[in-house]
C-alpha positions as CSV (number, residue, x, y, z in Angstrom):
1,M,-47.8,-55.2,29.3
2,G,-51.7,-53.1,29.5
3,F,-53.2,-54.1,26.1
4,T,-53.8,-57.3,24.3
5,I,-53.2,-57.2,21.1
6,G,-56.1,-56.0,19.7
7,G,-55.3,-53.0,22.0
8,I,-53.9,-51.0,19.5
9,R,-57.4,-51.0,17.8
10,D,-58.8,-49.9,20.9
11,I,-56.0,-47.2,21.1
12,R,-56.7,-45.3,17.9
13,S,-60.2,-45.9,17.7
14,A,-60.9,-44.2,21.3
15,S,-58.2,-41.7,20.1
16,R,-60.4,-40.8,17.2
17,R,-63.9,-40.5,19.4
18,R,-62.0,-38.5,21.7
19,G,-60.0,-36.1,19.8
20,R,-56.9,-36.7,21.3
21,T,-53.9,-36.0,18.9
22,S,-51.5,-38.2,17.7
23,D,-48.6,-37.9,19.7
24,S,-50.2,-39.0,22.8
25,T,-51.6,-41.4,20.4
26,T,-48.6,-43.2,19.5
27,V,-47.3,-42.5,23.6
28,A,-50.4,-44.7,24.3
29,E,-49.2,-47.1,22.3
30,Y,-45.7,-47.2,23.2
31,T,-46.4,-47.5,27.0
32,G,-49.6,-49.6,27.0
33,L,-48.9,-51.8,23.9
34,W,-44.9,-51.9,23.5
35,G,-44.4,-51.7,27.6
36,W,-41.8,-48.9,27.6
37,D,-41.3,-45.0,29.6
38,V,-41.9,-42.3,27.3
39,R,-40.3,-39.0,28.5
40,P,-41.0,-35.4,26.8
41,G,-38.1,-34.3,24.9
42,A,-36.6,-30.4,23.3
43,R,-37.1,-30.1,19.7
44,A,-34.7,-27.9,17.7
45,V,-36.2,-24.7,16.2
46,R,-35.2,-22.4,13.4
47,G,-33.7,-19.2,15.3
48,A,-32.6,-16.4,13.7
49,G,-30.4,-16.8,10.0
50,G,-32.3,-20.1,10.0
51,V,-29.4,-20.9,13.0
52,R,-31.1,-24.4,14.7
53,E,-32.0,-24.0,18.4
54,C,-33.3,-25.5,21.0
55,S,-36.6,-25.3,22.6
56,C,-35.2,-25.4,25.9
57,G,-34.2,-22.0,25.7
58,A,-30.0,-22.6,26.6
59,I,-28.4,-21.0,24.0
60,D,-25.2,-23.1,24.5
61,C,-27.3,-26.5,24.6
62,A,-25.2,-29.6,23.8
63,A,-27.8,-31.3,22.3
64,P,-30.5,-29.1,20.4
65,G,-33.8,-30.9,20.2
66,A,-32.5,-34.6,21.5
67,H,-32.3,-34.3,25.0
68,P,-35.4,-34.5,27.8
69,L,-37.2,-31.5,28.4
70,A,-36.2,-30.4,32.1
71,G,-39.3,-30.2,35.3
72,T,-41.3,-32.7,32.8
73,Q,-43.2,-35.8,33.9
74,L,-42.2,-39.5,32.9
75,V,-45.1,-41.7,31.2
76,P,-44.5,-44.6,32.6
77,A,-45.4,-48.2,30.8
78,G,-48.5,-49.1,31.6
79,S,-49.9,-45.7,31.2
80,T,-53.7,-46.0,29.2
81,L,-54.4,-43.4,26.4
82,D,-56.5,-41.5,28.7
83,E,-53.7,-41.5,31.3
84,A,-50.8,-40.5,28.2
85,A,-52.8,-37.7,27.0
86,A,-53.2,-35.6,30.4
87,I,-49.4,-36.1,30.8
88,W,-48.7,-35.3,27.0
89,S,-50.8,-32.0,26.8
90,G,-48.8,-30.5,28.9
91,T,-46.0,-30.3,26.5
92,P,-47.3,-29.8,23.6
93,G,-45.2,-30.6,20.5
94,A,-42.3,-32.3,22.5
95,A,-40.6,-35.2,21.3
96,M,-40.9,-38.5,22.3
97,L,-37.7,-40.1,23.8
98,L,-37.5,-43.8,25.3
99,P,-35.3,-44.0,28.4
100,V,-32.5,-46.7,27.8
101,G,-31.7,-49.3,30.0
102,R,-34.9,-50.5,32.1
103,A,-36.7,-52.4,29.1
104,F,-33.5,-52.8,26.5
105,D,-30.1,-51.0,25.9
106,V,-29.2,-50.0,22.1
107,L,-26.7,-51.1,20.1
108,E,-25.7,-48.5,17.8
109,V,-24.2,-48.0,14.0
110,G,-23.8,-46.7,11.1
111,E,-26.8,-46.2,9.2
112,A,-25.2,-48.3,6.2
113,A,-23.2,-50.9,8.1
114,G,-26.2,-51.2,10.2
115,R,-28.4,-51.9,6.8
116,H,-26.2,-54.1,5.7
117,A,-26.1,-56.4,9.4
118,L,-29.8,-56.4,9.3
119,V,-30.0,-58.2,5.9
120,R,-27.5,-60.5,7.0
121,L,-28.9,-61.1,10.8
122,E,-32.5,-61.4,9.2
123,R,-31.2,-64.7,6.3
124,M,-29.7,-66.1,9.5
125,G,-32.4,-66.4,11.2
126,L,-31.5,-64.9,14.3
127,P,-33.9,-62.8,16.7
128,L,-34.4,-59.2,16.4
129,G,-36.1,-56.7,18.2
130,P,-36.9,-53.2,16.8
131,V,-34.5,-51.8,14.6
132,A,-34.7,-47.8,14.0
133,V,-32.7,-45.6,11.6
134,T,-31.9,-41.7,12.4
135,P,-31.9,-38.9,10.4
136,E,-27.9,-38.3,10.9
137,G,-27.1,-41.7,10.1
138,H,-27.0,-44.1,13.0
139,T,-29.0,-47.7,13.1
140,Q,-30.0,-48.6,16.5
141,F,-30.7,-52.0,17.5
142,F,-32.8,-52.5,20.6
143,V,-31.2,-55.3,22.9
144,A,-31.8,-56.8,26.3
145,P,-31.3,-54.4,29.3
146,G,-27.4,-55.0,30.4
147,A,-25.3,-54.4,27.1
148,A,-23.5,-51.2,27.6
149,A,-21.9,-52.9,31.0
150,E,-21.1,-55.7,29.0
151,L,-19.8,-54.6,26.1
152,P,-16.1,-54.2,26.4
153,H,-16.1,-57.7,27.5
154,L,-18.1,-59.3,24.8
155,L,-15.7,-57.4,22.2
156,Y,-13.0,-58.6,24.1
157,R,-14.7,-62.5,23.9
158,M,-14.9,-61.9,20.3
159,G,-11.5,-60.4,19.6
160,W,-13.0,-57.3,18.3
161,D,-12.0,-54.9,21.7
162,D,-8.9,-53.4,19.5
163,A,-11.0,-52.6,16.1
164,D,-12.0,-49.5,15.5
165,L,-15.8,-50.2,14.3
166,G,-17.9,-46.9,15.2
167,L,-20.1,-49.6,17.4
168,R,-21.6,-48.1,20.8
169,C,-23.6,-49.2,23.1
170,L,-26.6,-47.0,24.8
171,G,-27.2,-47.9,28.3
172,H,-28.8,-46.8,31.6
173,G,-29.5,-43.2,31.5
174,E,-29.4,-42.5,28.2
175,H,-32.3,-41.9,25.6
176,V,-33.1,-42.6,22.2
177,T,-35.8,-40.8,19.9
178,A,-38.5,-42.7,19.4
179,P,-40.3,-42.8,15.8
180,P,-41.8,-40.6,14.2
181,S,-40.3,-37.4,16.3
182,D,-37.8,-35.3,14.8
183,R,-34.2,-35.7,16.3
184,G,-32.3,-32.4,16.3
185,G,-34.6,-30.5,13.6
186,L,-32.7,-32.7,10.9
187,G,-36.3,-35.0,10.2
188,P,-38.0,-37.9,11.4
189,V,-36.4,-41.1,13.1
190,R,-37.8,-44.4,11.2
191,W,-38.5,-48.1,11.9
192,L,-36.7,-50.2,9.7
193,R,-38.0,-53.2,12.3
194,P,-41.1,-52.0,14.3
195,P,-42.1,-53.2,17.7
196,T,-44.0,-56.6,17.9
197,L,-45.4,-57.8,20.8
198,D,-42.6,-60.4,21.3
199,S,-39.5,-57.9,20.1
200,A,-40.5,-55.3,22.5
201,D,-41.0,-57.1,25.1
202,S,-38.2,-59.7,25.0
203,P,-35.1,-58.1,23.0
204,P,-32.0,-60.3,22.4
205,H,-29.0,-60.5,24.0
206,A,-26.7,-58.2,22.4
207,R,-23.5,-61.3,22.2
208,L,-26.5,-62.8,19.7
209,L,-26.0,-60.1,17.1
210,L,-22.9,-59.0,17.8
211,G,-20.7,-60.9,16.1
212,T,-22.5,-60.0,12.4
213,L,-22.8,-56.1,13.7
214,A,-18.7,-56.0,14.5
215,Y,-18.2,-58.0,11.2
216,V,-19.8,-55.7,8.9
217,C,-18.7,-52.5,10.9
218,H,-15.0,-54.2,10.5
219,R,-15.9,-54.7,7.0
220,S,-17.2,-51.4,5.8
221,G,-14.6,-49.5,7.6
222,T,-16.8,-47.4,10.2
């Protein structure tokens, strides 16, 4: 990755000196410190009568404020503050989206089940990656890439393949909204467990978390 442990301080102090926006500073943290790509995303806006519309301009947008903006430039992993600011200045107000499938996949469950499972996993001392919570009520566990392809087989081996768990895995070609960006006009995404140098670079394999997540989801009825 592009920065040392002290790199985050360098990013923030440079931002203050140069008058960078907080968004481009956060993008630089994701790219330079955590080693993740960032893509500019649409945002939800309030139209006539308070109707939620998408900044992409499509009247029939299927995911208002929750998809990548067409024709925008990806901010690649390793980008510096200056590089992130130069790219992000072309999409002011854009949401920060993280492409899934290269550095991580995402196991997503209901918020209540996810919070309960997180407590159990921490007590068990199992390795954990970043964990986010979305305003529409989902908990997102960052796991090693490849989990989406392996999920059906893993659930089968654990005996959960026929259960209605309310659990899904996001993989290659999908995106998650990065904190603190707003998602779909519903509010910001937040970290329950922020990324660290170790967890961002080497998230755990899904099989280490899946048994607990499936059990808690089954017990909670989600």
